[in-house]
N, C-alpha and C positions, 0 to 999 in steps of 0.2 A: 350926696357925699355917701349917704350907703354902699350905692352900688356902686361909684369908684371901690368902697374898701373891700366890697364880695369878688369885683372884678381883678381889683390885685391879688386877692387873697386865692384867685383861683390862677392866676396866673402864677405865683408862686410856686403854687401846689405843683402845678403842672414840670416846670423845670426841675423842682427838686426830686421829681419821678422819673423825669427824661433822665436826670445827672443818675440817681441812683440805677435805673435799669441799664444805663452804661457803661456801669460795674461791674452788672450780672451776666455770667457767663452766659453765650447764647445756648437757644435750647437745641439738641440734636436732632433733625430728622428721624423718624423710625425706619429703620434697616430695613432694606428691601432684598426679601431670599434673593439668592442667585438663581438663574433657571438653566435645565438639564439642556448637554448643549448637545447632547446625540450624535457624536462623531468620532471617530477613532477605530483602534481594534479593543476586542471583547474576548471573553473565556467564560466559561463555565459547566454549569452541571447539570443534566436532566432524568428522569424520572416519570414512569409510566406506565401504561399497558399496552398492549397489542392486540389487534382482532384480526385473524387471516384464514385464509381457504387457501387450499391449493390444489392443482390438477390430479388426475388418477396417474402412477405409479406404472409404469411397463416394467415386465421379465421377461426373463427365457430362461431357460434350463437345457441342460445338455450335459451327455457325458465329456471327460475332461483327455487327453490324448496321457494317459497314464498305464503304467502295466504292460507287459508284455503281449497279452494276448489282443490289447487294441493299437500297437506302435509297431508290432510286425508285418512289416508289407503281406505277407502272406496269410492275415487273418483279413485283410481290407476286403477284398469281395462277401466275404460272408456274412461282416458287421455294417455292411452299405446302411441297412434301417438305424444303426446306433447313431447316425451322424445328424439326425434329424433335430432341428430345434424345436421343442415347445414351446408359445410363447401365451403368456397371459398378461391381462391388468387390472389393478386394484383401483377400487372409485376411493376419488377423493374423499378430502374433507374439511372440518376447521380447526384452526389453531388458535389459542389463546392465552395470554401469559401478562408477565411484567417484563420490563427493561430501562434499561439505567447504563446512561455513559456521559460523554462529555461533548462539548460544541466549541469552536472557535470562530469568530467571525468579524466582520468590518464593517461600518458605519460610515456612510459618505452624505452630506448636505453640502449644498449650495444656495448663496442666496436666490438665484435663478426658481431653483426649485420650490421656493417658499416651503412650505407645509411640510414640503413631501421629502422622504427620508429612502435612501436608495443604498444596499449592499450586498454582502454574498458572506455564506454561513458554511462550513462543512459541521460533520457529528459523525458520533463512531457508538453504535451501544450493541453490550450483550443482551440478548434475549432468555428469559428464563422461562419455557413454553410449560404451561401446567396442564393442556388438552393439546393431542395429538392429532392428525388423521387419520384412520386408518381404514383398512378394508380387508376382502379375503378373498379367497378362491380354491375351487377341485376340481383336477381333472385325473382322469386316466388315459392310457391309450394302451393299446397292445403294442411293443418294439421290437421284440425279439420274435427269432423265428419258430423256436422251438413251443413258441404260445405265453412265454413269459410275458408278464405283465408288470409298469410301473404305475401307481398311486400318487399321484402328490396333492399337497395343501400350501398354500403359500399365504402368509400374512404380511402385511407392511404398512409403514406409517413414515409420515414427513414432519419434518420441525423445524422450525425458523431459530437459525440459534448467533446471530448475529447480523445488525442492519445499520448502514450507514449512507448518507448522504452529501450532495455538494449542491449547494440550492444558491438562488439569485432571491433577493428580498425587497418588496417596494412596500412603504408604509406613509401612512399620514398619519400626522401631529392632529389627534382634535383636541390635546392638554399639553400643555409645555411639560408635561410627566409622562404622558399616555400613548403611545403608538399602537396605532392598527396597522395591519400588514398581509398581504399575502404574499407566498413563498412557491417557488420550484424549481426544479432541476433533475438532478440525477441521483442513481439509488444505486444502491450496492449490498448485499447481503448474503448470507452462506445458509442454504438447505442443508437440514439432514434428510436422506432418505432410506427405511432401516426395510430389511426382507428376511423372512424368516420363511424357509421350506422344508418341509415334511414328508422323506419320500420311502412311500412302501412300495418292496418289491415282494412280488408274489409269482410261485412256480404256475406251471398251466392248469394245476388244479384249486387252483387260489387261493393255495394255502400260503399264508407268508414266512417271508426268511429273513428279511432283514427291514429295520428300520430304519434311517436314517435320517437327522438332522440338522440342518446345514443354516447360517446366519450370517449378514454381513450387514454396516453401514458406512456410506460413503457422504463426506460432507461434499457439496456443489456449491463453486461458488457463481451466481449469479446476478444478473445485474436489471434496467430499467430506467422506472422514473417514478415522480413523488411530486405529488402538489396539495398548498393546504391554504390556513391562512392563520393566524394569532393575534395575540393582542401581548405590550409587553409595558411597564410600571416603572417607573424610576420612584425609585421609593427613597433610594438616598442619593449625593451629589454622584459616586462612582459604581452604586449596586443598582439592577433592578432587577424585578421577576418577569415572566413569560408563564402565557398557557398556549396551545398552543392543539392542534390537530392537523395531520398528515393522512393523506391517503399515495399508495405506495403498490407498484407492480413490477414483482421482477419474472421479468421472460425466462423460459427454460432453455433456451439458446440451444445448443447443437447437439447432438444426442449424446449422453455422458455414459460411461458401464462401470462396473466394479464388480468382481467377480469374487467367490467364495464355493472352493472346492472341502470335500468329505470323502472319507471313504467307506466302500460299502462291503463286504464281506467276499472273498476270496471265490468265493464261488456265488456271485452276484452275476449277471449278465455275461453266465455263461463261460467264468474265469476258470475253467477245471483245470491249467494249466497254475494255476496257486498265485497267479499274478493279481494284484488287485487293482480293479476299476475303480475311478473315483469321478462323482459325477458336483456338475456345479450348478451352482445359480448365480444370475446377473440380475443387477438392477441395471433397465438399459434405455433409463431418460429421465429426465431433470424436468418435471411439470411446472407451469406456470405458477408462484405461488404473490398473489394480491390481499391489500386488506387497509386497515386504518392501524392511526399511532394517534391517542389523547396524552401528553405528558406534560408538566410544567418544570419550570427549571430555573437558575441562578444564574444572574452573570456579573462578572467586575469586570467595570470598565477600564482600560489600561490606561488614555490619554488621561488629559484632565476635562473633567463633561460636565464643567462648570463655564458658562457665561456671563461675565458681566451683565449687571442688569442695575439701571439706577438712570438719577438723573444728571445732567451734563455736571454737575459740581461733584457727581460722585465718579461720575467718570474719568474726571479731571483728578481727583482724588485718589482714586486706585493707579491713575498712570504715575502718581509720583511715587510713588510704594516703597520705588527701589531707591527712596533716602536722596536723589538727584539732587535735589535744593542743598543739603547737607554735603555735600561734595564726595558723599564714597563709594558713588560708582562711575566705571571706565567709562568714555566718553561715546563707544556704543549701547552701554548701559543708558545714559540719560538720554541717549536718540533715541533710543526705544521705548522708554518710557514718556519721554514725551507724547512721540506719536500716539503711545496707547491714550493720554489724557485727554488729546486732541481728539481722537476719535470717539471716544467716552462723553466727550463736551458734544461732540456734533450728534450722537446715536439717539440723544433724548433716553435711552435705556433700554435700546433696543436687542432681543437676547441674541440676534447673530454677532455680540462684537466678540472679540477674544479674551480671555481671561485676562489679567495683566500681570498673572504670574508666567504665561508663556512668554512677555516680554521681556518681565524678569531676566530667567532663562536664559534668554537668548543674547540678551546682554551682558552677563556673568560669564558667558562663555567664548563672549567674544567674535560670533560669528557672524555679528552685523554691525561692530564698532572698529575702529581701528586695531591691525594686529589678529586679527580673524585667521581658525585654523582653516582647513583645507575640509571639502567635505569629501568623502567615499561616492565614485563612478557607477553603482552601479549595487548600491544598498548597503555597502558594507560597513563596518563598524564607524561613526562619524571623529573624523579629526584625520584617516587615513587615504593616501590613493588606494587605487583600483590594481589589483593583483593580478594578470594575465594569469591564466591556467587552461591546461589542455581539455577538449571534450570530454573525453572517456576517465574525469577524476570528477566524482562529486564530493561534497561536503567540507570543502577548502575552507570556504569564505564564512563567515557569522555577520548577522546584524544586528547592528543595536536595539536599543530596550523600546518596543511597542513597532519595530518594523518587522514585515516577511517579505519572502522571498520564493516567489514557485519556479518551478524548473520542469522542462519537457525534453526527456532522454533518451530517443530512439537508438537504439544501434542495431548493425546486421553483421554475420559473418558466417561463414564458410567451413566446413573440419571436411578434409580427405587428405586419403592416404594412412595406413595401418603402421605404426608405431609398437615396436618391441624395444626396449629402450631407448635408444635415441637412432636407431636403425630403423628404415621403412621393408616389408615384405610385399608382395603381389597378391592378389586377390587368392589364387590358386594354393599357394604358400598359408594361409588362413587355417585353411583345411587339414594342418598337419598336425595343427596345435591340442591341444586333448580342451576339451569343452569345462572337463570337471578337473581343475588341479589339485594336487595333492594335499595342498593348504588347507582347500574348504569341505570338511568330512560333511560338515552338515550340510552340504548341498542336496536338494534333490534328485536322486539319479537316475533323470527316465529313460533313459538308456539298459537301464534291467539288466541283462544278461552281460553285458556290455559296454565293464565300466570305464574304457578305454576307448570310448569313440569319440572321433573330433567334429570341431567346429562346421558344420556344414553351410549359415551364412557369413557371409564375409559385407561389410557396409564400404559402400562407394564414397557417399559423400553423407553431408547435414547440410542442411539453411535454416539459419536461424535469425529470427527478429527480435528482439528484447525491446518494449515501448516501457521508460520510467517514470512513472512520476514524484515528484519530490515537493515538500512545502518545506517551509523553516522560517521560525518564526523567534525574536527576539523577548524573551522574557525579559533580563535586564543586558547590559553590554556585555559582560562576562559568560552569561547562559542561554543558551539556543536549546528548542527543540525540532529534534526533525522527525517526518513520519516519510515515508516514500512505498510506493505499492508499484508493482508492473502487469506486461500482459506481456505475455511470450507465443511464438508460434515456434513449432520444430519440424522440421521434414528431412526422414530420412531416405535414402536411396541405398537396397542392399542387392546381392548377388545370390542366387539361392543356388548352392549344387545338389546334385543326386544323392539318393541311395544313403545308406549307411560310413563309407567307408568312400567312395569316390569322389572324385576334385571335377568332374563334369558338370560346368554348368546349365542348370535349368531353366532360370530364367528371370530376370529379375521382382523386385515386390518394394514396395512403397508403404512408410509409415509415418503417420502425424498427429501431433499435439496441440491443440490452443486452448488455452484460458488466464487466468488468473495466476499470480505465483505467490511467494511468501510476503508478508507486509512487515515494514521495520521501522520500529520507533528508536530514537536514539538522543540524548541529550548531550551537546558542545561544551567543554569549560575552556576559556580562556584562561592560558597561562600565563604569558606575557606578550606583552606589544608595544611597540616606539616604533616612530617614526620609518623606519626597515623594516623592521623582524615583527613574526606574528607566530605561535604556536596555541594551540588547542588538543587536549583529546575528546575523545568519542565514547562513551558506551552504551550502549543499548540490547534492545531484544529483539528479534526476529521472534515474528508469532505465525505460525503454519497454516496460512490462510490457501496454498496454494495445493491443488489434488497430486496425491499420489497412490491413486487408484483408476489413474484414465486406462483406456484399453486403445488396443490397435486391431486392425485386422492384419494378418500375415499369411504369408505363402509356406506352408510346411516342405520341409525336402521330398515327400508324395507327391507334391504338386497338387496337395488340398490345403485351400482357404481356410484357417482359423481366429474365431477372436479370443484375444488374452489380454491378459496383462502388460501393458507398454514396460520395455526394459527402463533401467534405470535413468538413463539419460536421454530420454523422453519425460517421465514425470515434471509437473511444473514447480512441483516445491519440494522442501525434506521431509515435509511430516515431525517436526518436530520443532522444540521450542529451542532457539539456538543465542546465547552469548554472542555480542557483538564489540570489537574495542580496537583502538588507533588511535596516531595521533595526525597531526597535522604539522611541518613548521613550511611556511612560503618567506619572502621577501622580496623586496620592490628597493632600485635604485635607477633612478635616470629613468633610462629606455629601456633598461633588464627586468626581469621577472624569472625567478626561481622558486621551488618548492620540491617536500620530500613528502610525500604519505605512506603513511601504512595502516592497511585494516585487515584483521583477525576474525574469525567466524567459527563457534564450537559449539557442537549440540549438547546440548542439557540432557537428556537421556536418548531414552528409543523409542521410535514411534510406532504406530501401532501394528503394521506391519513388520516388525519386527527386527530393525535395522537401523542405523545409524550412518552418516554422511562424515567421517572422518575430518578434522582438523585443516581450515585455507585461512593461508596467508599469501596477502599480497603487497609490494612494497613497488613505487611509481617514485621516480625521480624525472623533474622536467624543466629546462627553461625556458624563455622568452623574450623575445625583440620585439618592441613597437617602431617600425616599418611608416606607419603614417599614422595620421592623427585619428585615433580610435581603433587601428587597424594592427592586430600582433600577429608573430609567426611562432608557433610553439615547436619543439621538440621533447617525445617521455620515451624513457627505458623502464620498462616493467615488468617484474620478475614473480611468479607465483608460484609455490607450492601447494599441494592437496595430498590431502592421506587418501587411501581407500574407502570403501565401506566396509563400515563390521557387521555382522549377521546378513540375514538374507530376508527376501521378502518367498514363501513359499510359492505363492500365484505368478513370480516373475520364473517363466522357464523358457526355453527353447534353446536349441544350436547356434545360439551368438552370442557373442563376444560381450555383448549389453549386460546379458544376465547374469553375469560373475561379475561378484565381489572383488574378486583379488584383481581383476582385470581391467582397476579403477584408479584415478589416483596418477599422479606425476609431477613433470618441472619443466616450467615453459618463463621462455624471458623471451619479450617484446621490442623492437624499435616501433614509435609512430610519432607522423608530424602532422601540423594542423597547421588553422585559423583560427584566429578570432576578433570580430570586428564588435564593436560599442554600436549600436542606434540612437542615436539622441535625437528628443524633441522636448521642444518649450514646455517649461512646467512637468516634464515627468523624469525620474530617474531613467537613465542608460538602460536598451534592451540587448541581452548578448547573447549573440549568435554566434558561435562555436562549429568547427569540423575536426575530424584527425581522421587518418587511415594509418595502417600498418600490418606487420605480418610479423612472426615468431625468427627467430635469429638460431634460439635452440631450443628443443624440446626432446625431454628424455620420460616414456610413457610406461605405466605398469601396464604393459600390451598380449596381447593385440589389442591396441585402441585407436580410433579415429584423434590425426591428429589437428591441429589449426592452420587453414590456408591461408588467411585476412580476415582484418575486421575494419569497420566504419562506424565512428562513432559521431553524433551530433547532438546540440545542446541549442535550447531554448529559452534564457533566463531573466524574471522581469520581476518587478519590486514593488514594495507601496513606503 
């Protein structure tokens, strides 16, 4: 009986405990922290140090063709020793300093890659060099027929002013929050070369007559390669820290030069006629610079950087967070959330499961459910169809938040025919035009006693290539940033005419320059958009990364070839910080596209050579028609008005219209036609391929000045 009583009591207690437990809330499982997703776009800041070394700086010294004693043909036979160039070289050394800048990148992951993360990153840093390489040299030579001598001493230095890279990255996740990676790719930088030259002129008895000092500095864009490694730690869901080492090597490339002229006394070098003689010094090479970077950085990841983590029940719960069970979500949202739940239940907490928030966003937007909006064809703002734009128009499209577009737009053109106003003149007629117009009193008169002397060089044609690289990133749907750089190649052919006043051809001469141009940074702000129309404005800054000290080898009317600073039209940049401004309107209805774009550019100050380029304005209007699936025809009219050059560079001289600031600027209207094709591929945004060609129908130039003959524009765009 006792046993029966105890058994009954135990059963009752069990039943009571079970009933009580049924009324208690279920104990929740411990939350599982989300894992970093390591995928999508990111941007951030970096800072660190650089240590580098540069090769030797080559230089040359020679007299400039200034003053009657040197320019009068009767004097040339006597002064033959004068034309000899003295060359020298300064030893290289080390460079060290601080650097800091920005980076933008994209990471890609796939279930097939497992713990591997692939990506691409572009960065740009300014460099504050604390130490610079330097060297010195002294040399002397008797170069005058009367025994007078010139003793030169030179010193120079090189420094790294800015550095940027475009690299691929391949990393391995040793931990869900820790990425170890290798990286390598393209590098570019600006290297400044400085030269100081002291010249002591002494007579035959060795007595000093005059000591002159000249100096120059030239910033040379150089390109090369880089490679390195780093580690990145995701310390918060959308934030990461990185530490990185890079080795870089910038090639000196082709010989680049920059000259400086300084006056000597009137009696120097036999200048007994009272005409001064100048002496020039030139940097004649751009040495290779290589070194190491160690830096740290912080990145913000724009896309949701968290993957769902949890057991099947957690995944199902996350999939239902859009209140699908309560009937608040659309059919599209419920479908997406349900899929999220099922995926979560099957994955058992795998870190590659997409965050349920992505499903909620898509369901709310209606992209996956009934009545979803259209998707842009090539990365335009979501919800809008693709608007056709001619190949020669850039910055007309915007991208959505977190999206990016890259473009390569090479163009080709030929300038031919000398214009004065809207009329053309023959080459021999160019020689009847004054070299020094009355409005340019400050331009150096290298013809001394005969200020009315006319032009002696007539341009025949100029061939140009421009390779432009664009990158655009959507910070938000209404605000984009755009970076653009260019590589140009200019080649001018001219006919040189004999003597001070004659119009008899002496022979042809050719001058060419190549290199990187200015870099443009712009922000695009969308003001209005609906299913047909789009309007945005752009504001930005052009950075003077293009050289304004390029030099050429040119034939003088005497038949002697000289090395001197290239004409204004052959320089690679403006040398100034320029304000950029404009607007874009475009529309699309059925098979028709149309638009208007305006671009303005204004110098914000005078450059180091003493001049600035005038205000430039360009407006284009276009129309396009879809003639087949993905294929459209375009037509465009473009009008440009640009002002003359204000001020002058004293080292740009010669009897050619390209040396005269007044012979710059004008007006031009062009007509162009072309095609655009969208190359579509499964799972990728379409690649845009476009081409257009055209020619001016009206030109009015401040002449004499070369007019435009024709141009060809091409474009290749792709987005992510």
